[in-house]
Backbone bond lengths (Angstrom), bond angles and torsions (degrees), N, CA, C in turn:
res aa  C-N    CA-C-N  psi(-1)  N-CA   C-N-CA  omega(-1)  CA-C   N-CA-C  phi
1 M - - - 1.409 - - 1.515 113.07 -
2 M 1.387 115.30 -33.96 1.414 120.17 171.87 1.488 115.06 -57.23
3 K 1.440 119.36 -46.64 1.400 125.03 178.58 1.501 107.75 -60.64
4 K 1.262 123.68 -42.05 1.476 127.57 177.25 1.460 111.37 -58.75
5 L 1.297 122.39 -47.30 1.402 126.28 173.94 1.436 117.22 -58.94
6 L 1.425 112.06 -48.94 1.374 118.20 173.78 1.519 114.52 -56.61
7 F 1.405 116.87 -48.64 1.525 121.04 174.44 1.520 108.29 -48.19
8 T 1.456 114.20 -53.86 1.463 121.40 -170.74 1.598 110.01 -56.63
9 A 1.300 113.71 -44.02 1.536 123.29 176.43 1.481 113.41 -60.41
10 L 1.318 117.06 -44.35 1.435 121.83 179.78 1.495 110.94 -71.45
11 F 1.263 118.70 -35.65 1.472 123.35 179.43 1.610 107.05 -66.70
12 A 1.329 113.62 -48.90 1.445 110.25 -179.62 1.472 114.66 -69.24
13 T 1.295 119.77 -29.93 1.487 120.65 171.38 1.453 110.86 -64.15
14 S 1.376 124.11 -32.93 1.398 124.60 -174.93 1.494 104.84 -73.43
15 L 1.353 116.00 -41.31 1.533 117.90 176.04 1.490 115.94 -56.99
16 L 1.251 113.99 -44.35 1.500 121.21 -179.53 1.600 108.11 -64.12
17 S 1.235 116.81 -48.63 1.490 124.22 177.89 1.438 111.91 -55.40
18 A 1.385 112.41 -43.63 1.537 120.91 -178.71 1.572 112.30 -59.88
19 E 1.340 111.27 -28.37 1.489 117.71 -175.87 1.396 112.77 -104.57
20 A 1.419 119.68 16.18 1.536 118.85 -174.03 1.590 103.05 -79.83
21 Q 1.412 113.99 141.26 1.475 119.19 -176.96 1.454 109.74 -123.55
22 H 1.323 123.52 140.97 1.300 126.52 -178.72 1.563 111.13 -132.85
23 F 1.339 127.19 125.55 1.332 129.36 176.03 1.658 108.61 -99.45
24 H 1.401 106.29 130.42 1.407 110.02 175.52 1.586 110.09 -124.97
25 N 1.264 113.86 129.06 1.560 116.19 -174.52 1.503 106.21 -75.53
26 L 1.322 118.34 135.99 1.510 118.59 176.50 1.599 105.63 -115.79
27 V 1.287 121.30 -38.40 1.452 121.31 176.36 1.551 110.39 -135.83
28 K 1.254 117.35 146.83 1.536 118.26 178.38 1.568 103.69 -153.33
29 D 1.422 107.52 153.98 1.414 120.05 172.97 1.512 112.20 66.11
30 I 1.373 125.40 28.61 1.399 128.15 170.10 1.446 102.39 -80.77
31 P 1.386 114.54 132.56 1.589 120.84 -176.92 1.569 107.36 -76.34
32 S 1.303 115.15 63.08 1.483 121.37 168.78 1.510 112.13 -155.12
33 S 1.335 111.58 153.27 1.399 117.11 171.04 1.539 115.50 -96.33
34 F 1.290 121.16 112.88 1.427 125.01 -165.66 1.432 109.82 -89.71
35 R 1.327 116.38 129.30 1.452 123.69 176.09 1.587 114.66 -134.68
36 G 1.249 116.83 -14.83 1.534 122.76 174.90 1.418 105.23 -101.87
37 L 1.364 118.61 130.59 1.357 122.38 177.24 1.600 103.51 -155.85
38 E 1.395 111.43 130.41 1.512 118.64 -175.62 1.503 110.74 -154.83
39 T 1.365 116.47 148.70 1.460 119.99 177.77 1.475 111.81 -122.08
40 Y 1.402 116.44 167.64 1.329 125.51 175.03 1.523 111.24 -133.44
41 K 1.309 119.30 120.02 1.425 120.79 -176.00 1.502 114.63 56.42
42 E 1.246 119.66 -129.42 1.581 119.74 -174.78 1.521 114.27 -98.32
43 N 1.335 120.01 -39.00 1.439 124.59 -163.32 1.570 114.43 -115.29
44 V 1.191 113.00 -14.73 1.641 116.99 -173.28 1.534 105.63 -96.44
45 V 1.367 112.33 124.88 1.455 121.92 174.72 1.506 109.53 -134.80
46 W 1.389 115.85 141.01 1.397 120.64 176.15 1.598 105.54 -129.38
47 V 1.405 106.80 154.62 1.509 110.05 -178.95 1.552 101.72 -140.67
48 S 1.354 120.22 154.90 1.423 129.27 176.36 1.526 114.67 -141.27
49 G 1.199 116.71 155.25 1.465 121.30 179.52 1.459 121.56 -168.07
50 S 1.339 119.33 -157.40 1.422 121.23 174.54 1.504 116.13 -65.68
51 K 1.313 112.32 169.30 1.445 118.62 174.69 1.497 111.87 67.24
52 G 1.343 118.41 18.98 1.484 123.62 -178.20 1.493 114.80 71.05
53 T 1.266 123.38 27.45 1.398 129.68 -163.40 1.493 109.50 -93.17
54 V 1.277 120.83 127.78 1.381 127.97 167.60 1.408 112.98 -140.17
55 G 1.370 115.40 140.86 1.418 126.37 -179.69 1.522 118.09 -137.44
56 K 1.272 113.02 160.23 1.536 107.10 178.84 1.644 102.37 -160.85
57 S 1.439 104.22 157.51 1.515 117.63 -173.15 1.398 104.26 -139.47
58 T 1.398 118.76 136.41 1.509 124.59 -179.46 1.597 104.99 -114.54
59 D 1.320 118.53 14.07 1.431 112.91 -179.18 1.589 104.35 -138.67
60 A 1.262 111.30 45.84 1.603 120.59 172.01 1.570 108.61 62.65
61 G 1.345 115.76 36.44 1.494 115.82 177.46 1.418 120.74 85.95
62 K 1.318 114.67 5.85 1.531 118.43 -176.72 1.659 106.97 -73.73
63 T 1.242 115.51 -43.25 1.532 123.72 -178.44 1.480 104.18 -129.64
64 W 1.374 112.32 145.66 1.406 121.56 174.73 1.426 117.69 -125.05
65 S 1.253 122.33 143.40 1.558 125.77 164.21 1.521 115.46 -110.04
66 W 1.160 118.14 147.11 1.502 120.79 179.24 1.479 116.06 -110.65
67 V 1.363 116.81 120.18 1.466 120.40 -163.04 1.389 104.95 -127.20
68 N 1.318 119.00 57.25 1.517 123.50 -178.26 1.489 110.98 -68.49
69 P 1.355 122.17 131.03 1.408 127.85 179.54 1.482 110.98 -63.63
70 K 1.344 117.78 128.91 1.558 123.76 -175.87 1.516 100.72 -75.22
71 G 1.409 109.84 138.57 1.484 118.94 175.07 1.500 110.68 88.77
72 Y 1.326 122.27 -1.61 1.344 120.69 -176.58 1.548 112.89 -123.57
73 E 1.315 110.55 22.96 1.587 120.87 -174.51 1.519 111.22 -51.46
74 N 1.370 123.91 -32.16 1.379 120.79 -176.41 1.556 113.99 -89.64
75 M 1.323 114.33 5.35 1.557 115.70 -172.38 1.507 105.68 -86.20
76 D 1.350 112.52 157.36 1.514 128.46 177.75 1.470 109.03 -113.30
77 F 1.352 120.76 85.68 1.477 125.01 177.54 1.477 112.71 -74.12
78 R 1.407 112.53 94.58 1.469 117.67 -173.45 1.480 113.06 -80.04
79 D 1.406 119.02 -16.81 1.466 117.17 179.14 1.458 110.27 -148.33
80 I 1.305 117.20 156.58 1.481 124.58 -175.34 1.465 106.78 -141.83
81 E 1.359 115.60 145.79 1.549 120.03 173.29 1.447 106.73 -130.76
82 V 1.316 115.37 138.88 1.523 121.56 -168.76 1.608 108.12 -119.75
83 F 1.198 115.63 132.03 1.429 122.07 172.88 1.466 117.51 -115.35
84 S 1.289 116.31 -8.13 1.436 122.99 174.74 1.509 111.28 178.34
85 A 1.314 121.53 -179.93 1.484 124.17 174.12 1.518 114.62 -59.96
86 K 1.289 111.63 -23.96 1.543 113.05 179.18 1.506 114.52 -109.85
87 E 1.277 121.81 -21.03 1.524 128.22 -173.81 1.482 111.89 -107.45
88 A 1.247 116.44 123.12 1.443 128.13 -178.27 1.530 114.24 -151.06
89 I 1.395 115.08 158.90 1.505 116.77 175.24 1.539 99.01 -135.36
90 I 1.500 111.18 144.92 1.415 115.23 173.49 1.470 103.57 -131.22
91 V 1.398 118.17 150.08 1.438 129.05 -179.85 1.535 108.18 -123.76
92 S 1.398 116.01 137.71 1.363 122.88 -177.56 1.564 110.79 -95.38
93 A 1.252 126.14 154.04 1.476 129.07 167.18 1.538 107.37 -102.13
94 G 1.348 112.34 148.31 1.397 116.88 174.21 1.576 107.61 97.99
95 S 1.326 114.20 -179.08 1.541 118.20 -177.62 1.516 106.79 -113.20
96 P 1.344 118.85 133.59 1.398 129.45 -2.01 1.551 112.89 -69.22
97 A 1.220 120.78 145.57 1.431 126.85 177.06 1.595 105.49 -92.98
98 V 1.328 116.75 119.93 1.446 119.00 175.81 1.534 111.27 -126.09
99 V 1.272 114.33 155.89 1.388 126.75 171.51 1.537 114.74 -122.09
100 L 1.304 119.50 112.25 1.550 124.39 -177.19 1.505 110.37 -103.15
101 R 1.357 117.38 150.96 1.372 121.73 -174.35 1.619 102.01 -133.58
102 T 1.335 118.03 144.06 1.445 120.47 169.84 1.519 107.51 -135.02
103 T 1.323 114.93 144.45 1.495 123.93 176.93 1.481 109.06 -121.37
104 D 1.242 123.23 4.42 1.460 130.19 178.99 1.467 120.71 -128.21
105 G 1.385 112.83 34.40 1.423 123.13 173.74 1.473 109.77 73.98
106 G 1.332 128.25 16.36 1.416 128.49 177.59 1.479 113.29 103.20
107 K 1.328 120.55 -4.71 1.549 123.69 179.40 1.492 106.57 -54.50
108 T 1.372 115.18 -48.21 1.432 118.47 -174.58 1.597 100.95 -137.12
109 W 1.449 110.32 153.87 1.355 118.31 -176.20 1.684 105.00 -133.44
110 K 1.376 114.17 144.27 1.375 114.47 178.06 1.546 110.67 -125.55
111 E 1.277 112.77 127.01 1.549 121.05 -178.91 1.615 108.75 -67.72
112 V 1.290 111.86 112.08 1.557 119.57 -175.88 1.557 115.49 -102.22
113 Y 1.409 111.37 -7.44 1.451 116.20 -179.49 1.539 107.94 -166.50
114 R 1.303 118.69 146.00 1.491 124.40 -174.33 1.507 110.34 -159.83
115 D 1.361 114.07 132.15 1.424 116.29 178.95 1.610 100.07 -142.99
116 D 1.335 101.75 122.71 1.547 120.13 -172.01 1.688 111.68 -89.58
117 R 1.317 111.44 -8.50 1.450 112.78 -175.62 1.581 112.94 -58.19
118 A 1.327 117.32 141.17 1.452 118.59 -168.31 1.544 107.92 -71.06
119 E 1.406 122.92 -25.95 1.300 123.68 -173.25 1.605 114.54 -95.71
120 I 1.393 118.43 1.43 1.427 124.97 173.65 1.551 113.38 -65.23
121 F 1.257 112.10 131.18 1.543 119.98 171.93 1.483 111.51 -151.53
122 L 1.417 113.31 103.19 1.423 118.71 -178.60 1.593 112.35 -80.44
123 D 1.325 116.94 141.27 1.451 119.46 -170.77 1.453 112.95 -103.41
124 G 1.410 118.77 -41.80 1.491 121.35 -176.34 1.488 113.77 -175.43
125 M 1.372 119.08 175.14 1.458 119.72 -176.24 1.554 103.97 -145.21
126 D 1.479 115.83 163.82 1.246 121.35 163.57 1.585 114.37 -160.09
127 F 1.273 121.76 158.62 1.410 122.45 -170.10 1.452 108.29 -135.00
128 N 1.304 117.70 147.26 1.564 122.52 168.41 1.528 100.19 -132.77
129 G 1.383 111.47 109.71 1.467 120.11 -176.69 1.534 108.51 68.52
130 K 1.353 116.92 -129.62 1.415 123.33 177.80 1.497 116.75 -86.91
131 T 1.245 117.96 -8.56 1.457 129.57 179.34 1.538 114.25 -92.14
132 G 1.327 115.20 120.31 1.373 118.33 -177.06 1.556 111.06 -138.23
133 F 1.386 118.38 157.97 1.559 121.94 175.18 1.557 105.44 -134.07
134 I 1.348 110.85 145.60 1.508 117.83 167.95 1.525 101.52 -121.42
135 Y 1.360 115.22 139.28 1.460 120.29 180.00 1.512 103.79 -118.50
136 G 1.413 118.59 158.19 1.417 128.56 174.99 1.446 112.97 -142.25
137 D 1.388 111.63 173.25 1.458 115.48 -176.28 1.582 108.01 -67.56
138 P 1.389 114.95 160.46 1.406 121.67 -175.12 1.613 111.61 -62.58
139 I 1.305 119.92 141.92 1.385 127.93 167.41 1.515 107.62 -131.14
140 D 1.463 113.30 125.04 1.493 121.18 -171.82 1.572 110.17 47.43
141 G 1.361 109.31 47.54 1.363 120.49 163.78 1.589 116.83 83.35
142 S 1.363 115.29 4.92 1.401 115.90 -179.13 1.627 109.46 -134.59
143 F 1.337 109.76 137.37 1.485 113.61 175.79 1.531 106.01 -59.92
144 Q 1.438 113.36 150.09 1.365 122.75 177.34 1.479 106.57 -87.01
145 L 1.436 117.49 139.85 1.420 119.48 177.20 1.532 111.49 -142.89
146 L 1.392 112.84 127.12 1.426 120.94 -177.64 1.685 106.42 -111.05
147 K 1.344 111.77 144.68 1.529 108.63 179.55 1.551 102.74 -136.22
148 S 1.395 113.57 146.46 1.417 127.27 175.12 1.399 110.44 -126.17
149 T 1.347 120.97 141.98 1.492 117.77 172.86 1.503 109.97 -124.76
150 N 1.367 117.10 19.62 1.537 120.07 175.63 1.513 110.97 -139.51
151 K 1.416 112.97 53.54 1.449 122.61 177.50 1.541 113.25 52.88
152 G 1.404 115.54 33.34 1.503 118.47 165.90 1.605 108.21 91.73
153 K 1.323 119.62 9.45 1.462 114.70 177.68 1.442 112.98 -70.19
154 T 1.342 116.61 -32.99 1.489 125.34 174.50 1.461 109.09 -132.27
155 W 1.388 114.97 156.27 1.448 116.83 176.54 1.564 105.16 -136.44
156 K 1.399 109.75 151.48 1.453 118.03 176.09 1.539 110.38 -126.28
157 D 1.293 117.42 131.97 1.471 123.79 171.77 1.501 113.83 -63.36
158 V 1.195 121.82 106.04 1.415 116.33 179.83 1.600 111.33 -112.87
159 S 1.304 118.32 25.20 1.408 122.47 -176.22 1.572 106.06 -64.30
160 N 1.347 122.89 -38.05 1.375 122.49 -176.23 1.380 113.13 -87.66
161 H 1.414 120.15 7.64 1.425 124.66 170.09 1.499 111.41 -107.21
162 I 1.204 115.68 -35.94 1.520 121.66 -173.31 1.696 98.15 -116.47
163 F 1.312 116.03 95.48 1.453 118.00 -175.25 1.561 111.43 -83.06
164 L 1.279 116.04 101.44 1.478 120.20 174.89 1.599 107.60 -97.84
165 L 1.351 113.24 82.43 1.370 126.26 -176.94 1.594 109.15 -64.14
166 A 1.377 115.21 129.25 1.396 117.00 179.38 1.659 108.17 -109.86
167 E 1.311 112.39 156.10 1.475 122.79 177.72 1.585 100.62 -83.18
168 D 1.245 114.13 162.67 1.497 124.55 177.03 1.502 110.76 -60.14
169 G 1.374 122.82 112.80 1.491 118.85 -177.94 1.419 114.56 96.25
170 E 1.365 119.48 -2.52 1.361 122.21 173.13 1.477 115.66 -91.94
171 A 1.411 116.33 139.38 1.476 119.24 -172.14 1.527 104.41 -153.58
172 G 1.377 111.97 176.42 1.433 121.02 173.13 1.564 109.64 -100.72
173 F 1.328 118.38 172.36 1.490 122.04 172.09 1.530 110.24 -130.89
174 A 1.289 107.86 133.05 1.519 122.52 178.98 1.530 112.36 -95.41
175 A 1.379 116.78 33.77 1.461 117.25 -174.36 1.450 104.99 -79.87
176 S 1.242 130.08 -20.23 1.474 133.18 -178.92 1.485 120.83 -146.15
177 G 1.380 112.41 -2.72 1.375 118.64 -174.16 1.554 117.02 64.87
178 S 1.298 117.72 15.00 1.421 119.71 -170.56 1.587 110.65 -119.77
179 G 1.279 114.24 35.60 1.586 117.69 175.42 1.559 107.93 -91.86
180 I 1.293 118.70 5.81 1.430 118.94 -178.90 1.558 106.89 -136.27
181 Q 1.477 115.32 146.22 1.363 119.72 169.78 1.541 110.95 -141.07
182 V 1.319 115.79 142.92 1.453 116.66 -176.61 1.611 107.39 -117.15
183 F 1.317 112.40 130.72 1.363 126.97 168.57 1.529 111.34 -105.99
184 P 1.445 115.29 172.66 1.474 114.86 175.04 1.646 109.12 -65.99
185 N 1.257 120.85 111.53 1.465 125.46 179.79 1.393 115.91 84.31
186 L 1.358 117.78 -4.96 1.527 119.91 -174.51 1.520 108.25 -127.75
187 V 1.326 115.62 148.83 1.451 123.09 171.65 1.451 106.34 -133.62
188 Y 1.326 118.64 120.55 1.440 127.37 173.21 1.659 110.73 -102.17
189 L 1.227 114.71 128.62 1.419 116.50 171.52 1.605 113.44 -142.18
190 A 1.281 117.43 164.11 1.557 114.10 -177.37 1.588 104.52 -147.82
191 S 1.379 110.26 158.68 1.414 122.56 -168.57 1.473 112.33 -127.37
192 G 1.338 109.69 174.81 1.493 116.43 173.02 1.523 114.88 -149.63
193 G 1.361 116.95 -159.78 1.441 123.98 176.55 1.532 106.43 94.58
194 R 1.203 120.45 -134.46 1.542 119.45 -172.77 1.535 111.18 -68.73
195 Y 1.426 110.14 -22.43 1.457 110.55 -179.76 1.655 101.86 -139.30
196 S 1.262 116.82 149.16 1.446 122.02 170.37 1.407 115.34 -118.72
197 S 1.197 122.47 127.28 1.474 132.23 -177.00 1.569 118.27 -126.18
198 F 1.270 116.12 158.67 1.424 119.63 177.01 1.574 104.27 -127.83
199 Y 1.381 120.13 120.98 1.415 132.60 -173.63 1.545 107.76 -108.53
200 K 1.288 107.92 126.99 1.503 120.94 174.89 1.466 109.90 -119.01
201 R 1.241 121.32 109.15 1.574 131.80 176.32 1.418 102.89 -95.98
202 N 1.351 118.01 128.93 1.427 122.93 166.34 1.530 106.05 -112.05
203 E 1.312 116.84 107.74 1.458 116.52 -177.41 1.518 112.84 -71.43
204 K 1.333 121.38 -33.36 1.446 124.18 -173.85 1.616 104.49 -65.39
205 E 1.378 113.91 -44.51 1.458 116.41 -171.98 1.542 110.07 -92.64
206 N 1.379 115.91 -4.51 1.491 120.64 -178.44 1.569 110.01 54.62
207 S 1.322 112.46 45.61 1.471 115.36 176.83 1.606 110.87 -124.07
208 L 1.305 115.08 171.97 1.468 120.82 -178.94 1.486 110.57 -151.58
209 D 1.351 112.36 121.28 1.480 120.19 175.35 1.421 109.44 -105.86
210 V 1.402 117.98 136.27 1.508 121.53 179.05 1.660 104.50 -125.24
211 V 1.261 116.99 129.39 1.397 127.83 -179.86 1.558 111.93 -122.42
212 D 1.319 111.98 128.08 1.535 117.55 173.48 1.464 108.69 -66.79
213 V 1.286 118.58 129.38 1.428 124.41 176.49 1.442 118.76 -97.98
214 P 1.302 119.09 121.15 1.445 123.26 -169.91 1.561 112.44 -80.46
215 I 1.329 115.02 49.32 1.471 121.73 179.89 1.522 108.18 -106.43
216 W 1.359 116.71 162.16 1.312 122.97 174.94 1.594 114.11 -51.66
217 S 1.393 112.43 112.58 1.504 116.55 177.77 1.478 109.79 -149.05
218 G 1.329 117.62 -177.42 1.366 123.35 179.36 1.569 118.57 126.13
219 D 1.341 108.42 -16.56 1.493 121.25 -178.28 1.539 109.58 -128.75
220 A 1.298 115.42 162.42 1.386 120.08 178.80 1.513 116.86 -61.81
221 T 1.376 112.57 -23.35 1.495 119.95 178.31 1.447 117.14 -95.03
222 T 1.241 120.59 9.84 1.420 124.92 -175.54 1.657 111.29 -122.50
223 G 1.362 106.80 163.23 1.472 113.23 177.08 1.531 115.40 128.81
224 V 1.315 117.38 -159.04 1.416 122.14 174.53 1.464 117.19 -87.60
225 F 1.320 117.47 124.95 1.592 116.94 -174.04 1.453 108.69 -112.06
226 S 1.266 119.97 -19.11 1.476 121.35 179.16 1.581 109.55 -152.56
227 L 1.363 112.88 152.63 1.472 119.73 169.95 1.509 105.77 -134.36
228 D 1.386 114.55 159.94 1.430 122.75 160.83 1.554 111.00 -159.74
229 F 1.405 109.06 140.06 1.380 117.67 -176.27 1.571 108.78 -122.10
230 W 1.524 107.72 132.45 1.532 109.85 179.47 1.450 106.78 -73.21
231 D 1.416 115.79 -34.82 1.446 116.17 179.04 1.549 102.42 -149.47
232 Q 1.325 117.81 -172.32 1.520 115.65 -175.74 1.466 115.79 -64.37
233 N 1.330 119.76 -16.91 1.444 120.72 -175.41 1.510 109.47 -107.53
234 T 1.247 126.17 -35.14 1.447 132.38 -169.20 1.493 109.15 -103.37
235 G 1.448 110.44 112.67 1.480 119.74 -179.81 1.493 119.54 -151.44
236 V 1.299 115.87 171.63 1.435 123.71 179.07 1.537 112.90 -136.21
237 L 1.399 109.19 146.70 1.518 113.83 175.47 1.573 104.94 -121.63
238 V 1.291 116.87 149.17 1.445 120.23 179.86 1.628 105.11 -139.77
239 G 1.374 116.28 154.86 1.343 118.92 -177.99 1.488 109.60 174.72
240 G 1.311 118.53 -128.34 1.418 124.13 179.99 1.519 114.47 120.21
241 N 1.257 117.62 -134.76 1.375 122.61 177.88 1.541 111.94 -130.90
242 Y 1.345 118.39 103.02 1.516 123.65 -173.13 1.559 107.76 -59.51
243 S 1.249 118.54 -27.82 1.538 118.69 -174.62 1.518 107.62 -82.21
244 M 1.391 123.33 -9.02 1.309 129.72 170.36 1.490 114.49 -137.26
245 D 1.560 107.30 70.27 1.469 112.85 -161.99 1.598 112.63 -77.43
246 K 1.217 121.81 1.08 1.407 121.66 -179.05 1.577 108.28 -107.01
247 D 1.303 117.35 3.01 1.420 123.14 178.32 1.470 106.56 -91.99
248 N 1.317 118.68 130.19 1.509 123.32 -172.30 1.532 108.52 -126.35
249 R 1.324 119.34 35.27 1.449 119.11 -171.72 1.503 115.70 -70.02
250 N 1.401 115.24 -32.00 1.461 120.32 179.78 1.551 109.53 -164.09
251 N 1.208 118.08 78.22 1.420 122.96 -174.11 1.532 120.79 -132.62
252 I 1.347 115.45 14.90 1.467 122.01 179.14 1.436 109.78 -149.06
253 L 1.357 122.09 136.23 1.387 124.64 177.98 1.560 111.15 -144.34
254 L 1.236 119.47 152.68 1.561 125.41 -175.26 1.461 106.36 -129.19
255 T 1.363 107.58 148.44 1.538 118.24 173.67 1.431 110.43 -135.99
256 T 1.267 120.55 154.14 1.436 133.03 -178.62 1.531 112.88 -130.27
257 N 1.364 114.54 5.49 1.528 121.85 -177.29 1.510 111.79 -135.24
258 A 1.401 114.85 36.29 1.542 120.49 173.21 1.510 110.45 66.05
259 G 1.411 115.89 29.34 1.514 119.14 173.05 1.361 111.51 84.56
260 R 1.346 127.62 7.29 1.419 122.92 177.82 1.642 111.86 -68.23
261 S 1.523 112.76 -25.55 1.425 118.03 174.38 1.490 107.02 -147.78
262 W 1.305 115.85 159.75 1.533 117.26 -175.25 1.505 106.43 -141.48
263 T 1.352 113.77 145.14 1.492 120.27 -173.53 1.498 102.12 -132.63
264 K 1.399 114.25 161.66 1.479 124.10 178.69 1.431 109.61 -91.07
265 P 1.331 120.59 145.21 1.551 120.44 179.80 1.467 109.75 -73.47
266 T 1.192 116.01 167.59 1.497 124.96 -176.33 1.564 106.28 -61.80
267 S 1.396 120.70 -47.66 1.406 122.87 171.67 1.487 107.55 -129.84
268 P 1.374 113.74 137.40 1.568 111.83 -176.16 1.499 118.29 -90.51
269 V 1.336 117.82 -175.63 1.464 124.73 168.71 1.442 111.93 -67.50
270 A 1.227 121.26 164.35 1.516 125.28 -171.04 1.524 113.28 -84.89
271 G 1.211 118.68 -1.78 1.549 121.82 -174.03 1.566 111.55 178.82
272 Y 1.314 109.38 -168.20 1.496 124.21 171.30 1.588 107.05 -51.29
273 R 1.222 118.89 131.36 1.528 119.80 175.31 1.427 105.02 -134.65
274 S 1.497 117.23 133.52 1.396 126.82 -178.27 1.481 114.04 -107.64
275 S 1.294 119.74 1.20 1.391 124.64 -175.88 1.598 109.97 -162.18
276 V 1.439 112.33 135.71 1.451 117.36 179.46 1.529 107.74 -143.45
277 K 1.316 114.70 147.83 1.496 119.56 -171.08 1.519 106.29 -146.66
278 Y 1.400 118.27 138.07 1.421 124.40 166.23 1.468 108.14 -85.43
279 I 1.370 115.87 118.34 1.473 123.48 177.75 1.507 105.73 -76.51
280 N 1.239 114.20 -45.66 1.520 127.88 177.20 1.582 107.74 -149.72
281 K 1.230 114.13 -175.10 1.479 114.96 -177.79 1.499 114.87 -60.83
282 N 1.391 113.03 -34.93 1.400 116.79 -179.69 1.630 118.30 -100.52
283 V 1.183 113.81 -23.18 1.467 123.58 -178.46 1.578 112.81 -95.84
284 L 1.323 118.96 120.99 1.498 124.30 176.64 1.510 110.00 -130.69
285 V 1.290 114.07 143.62 1.479 118.91 175.08 1.610 107.51 -122.69
286 A 1.309 112.15 129.18 1.583 122.19 173.97 1.498 109.76 -119.02
287 T 1.374 108.64 134.75 1.454 115.10 -178.83 1.570 114.49 -134.16
288 G 1.358 117.66 162.14 1.469 120.68 -179.26 1.542 104.50 -174.21
289 T 1.388 111.41 -171.39 1.423 120.85 -167.23 1.548 107.24 -75.30
290 S 1.443 119.55 -15.82 1.518 121.63 175.91 1.463 113.70 -101.04
291 G 1.324 121.43 4.94 1.482 119.53 -176.98 1.573 112.60 140.50
292 T 1.370 107.80 178.49 1.361 124.85 177.73 1.595 117.97 -120.57
293 D 1.313 115.65 140.51 1.414 114.68 -175.07 1.531 106.63 -133.58
294 L 1.449 111.95 150.48 1.501 119.28 -176.63 1.497 110.32 -119.58
295 S 1.311 121.23 133.92 1.490 121.99 167.41 1.551 108.24 -115.20
296 T 1.261 119.08 145.68 1.418 123.75 177.37 1.473 113.32 -124.51
297 D 1.278 112.63 8.49 1.629 120.01 -178.18 1.545 111.87 -124.79
298 G 1.344 115.72 28.71 1.473 118.55 172.68 1.513 110.23 86.42
299 G 1.328 119.14 15.97 1.528 125.82 178.94 1.560 112.85 94.10
300 Q 1.283 118.77 11.22 1.474 117.90 -177.74 1.525 112.18 -83.23
301 S 1.380 115.69 -25.69 1.576 118.92 -179.30 1.509 101.21 -141.25
302 W 1.296 109.66 140.86 1.569 116.97 -177.70 1.564 107.80 -130.09
303 R 1.324 116.80 147.12 1.490 128.88 -178.72 1.473 99.59 -131.14
304 N 1.512 114.78 132.74 1.354 128.08 163.90 1.391 115.27 -65.19
305 I 1.342 126.43 127.74 1.279 130.11 179.53 1.541 112.92 -118.22
306 S 1.163 120.01 -6.31 1.536 123.47 -179.29 1.412 110.21 -167.51
307 E 1.380 121.28 146.86 1.384 126.92 170.08 1.550 114.93 -102.46
308 A 1.274 113.73 2.71 1.513 120.40 179.53 1.458 106.30 -63.26
309 S 1.433 117.97 148.69 1.471 125.92 174.49 1.446 116.88 -86.02
310 F 1.335 111.17 126.46 1.466 120.95 179.20 1.685 109.10 -138.75
311 N 1.195 114.31 156.93 1.474 121.35 171.99 1.427 119.23 -104.51
312 V 1.361 116.03 -35.31 1.391 122.67 -172.77 1.450 121.04 -143.59
313 V 1.319 122.62 141.30 1.541 125.78 174.39 1.370 110.11 -115.95
314 A 1.285 119.11 146.68 1.513 131.62 169.48 1.492 112.64 -141.76
315 K 1.360 117.20 162.33 1.426 121.01 -178.27 1.614 105.28 -138.58
316 S 1.305 111.59 151.87 1.413 116.25 165.08 1.604 116.53 -67.17
317 K 1.297 116.75 169.82 1.382 119.43 -169.59 1.567 112.74 -55.15
318 S 1.379 114.26 -44.43 1.404 124.17 -178.32 1.564 115.76 -77.61
319 G 1.494 111.03 -19.58 1.451 113.42 -176.05 1.605 109.14 95.17
320 K 1.201 116.55 -7.92 1.525 119.16 -175.52 1.464 107.23 -67.46
321 H 1.301 123.03 -41.08 1.475 123.27 -177.41 1.546 108.52 -108.09
322 I 1.254 119.29 123.05 1.465 130.43 174.81 1.467 111.65 -114.64
323 Y 1.426 114.62 123.96 1.467 115.39 177.45 1.504 108.20 -123.77
324 L 1.470 109.34 154.26 1.471 121.23 -178.81 1.517 103.38 -126.73
325 A 1.378 124.80 146.36 1.398 127.30 175.32 1.528 106.02 -138.55
326 G 1.332 114.89 152.36 1.541 119.41 -178.27 1.482 115.26 -148.10
327 S 1.219 113.30 -174.28 1.547 120.43 -168.55 1.399 112.82 -79.63
328 N 1.407 122.81 -3.76 1.459 125.51 175.92 1.472 111.98 -97.87
329 G 1.334 118.85 26.67 1.435 121.81 -178.65 1.506 111.00 63.92
330 N 1.271 121.01 32.81 1.425 125.18 -171.63 1.504 112.81 -114.61
331 I 1.361 119.79 139.25 1.449 123.35 172.84 1.426 107.93 -135.51
332 E 1.430 117.65 122.33 1.507 123.79 179.21 1.486 109.46 -117.17
333 Q 1.333 114.91 156.17 1.353 126.20 173.35 1.430 109.54 -105.32
334 L 1.426 119.19 130.36 1.336 124.71 178.80 1.592 110.76 -103.76
335 R 1.259 118.29 130.85 1.499 121.25 176.35 1.441 111.26 -116.30
336 I 1.259 117.11 128.31 1.497 123.47 179.88 1.508 110.80 -111.50
337 D 1.291 119.32 97.96 1.512 121.66 -173.64 1.411 114.03 -85.69
């Protein structure tokens, strides 16, 4: 009996230690609101945000260099894609919409796309290999969609080829640039506002499936703000209402069938969440302005681990390094032991 009790105690202790979390501040008080955050392999991490701010680290966040593009000081770079320590792409929100690219670690930037229309508003981007997409809020009833097949060197507006028709009052969110994900021959994206939808574009079959998402929606401040898929079938959506960021009534959904249907987890996140990321198949992190939550069972149950405000979460390739960035010019590293 004593051996059984000892084993139970040790097992319980191991579970607790396996779920221990530690936040470590890497950057603070930078005069920018960070919403773009991306990594390359294990030690390279880039961040982008308001006031034309772009930063990078090549040592897992220990030291940082700031490589703000000259002449773009008033831009809000809501998303960033990273191909190496030297090669990255940033996209701005609002008009004019610009996409900049660097191949020398941010010493110089080249404008590779520009849209001066007053109504243009780009929300986020994602790449799979050399192929990437950028999506933006609807214009004349259709979401805007740009495509690149050469790692962002050039972009083509495919909005009039791939019609992503939006309902009245439906839009995207540029809270973390993570409302889109690209797989080979597949593009997933999600929306919010008066209506929330999940779009699945099959490039090979030239088809589009649209599913109504049963998440909190109905107002301009509600809907899906972020998605992440572990594989083409297993994924998660988070969002809610950013004007009521501590309300968690219906702001996370899961799918196991490529978004054809969505279900609520057993226990939800603690409030509005603007970014979610699979660390591995079982461990997920979701974050937003009212805090950060952790799941260790594939997203079925969630536990709040911090009430600090962040906008976006990213991980290194192996998941060893987890980063969060927020509106106070802050970047933190999260360790899960």
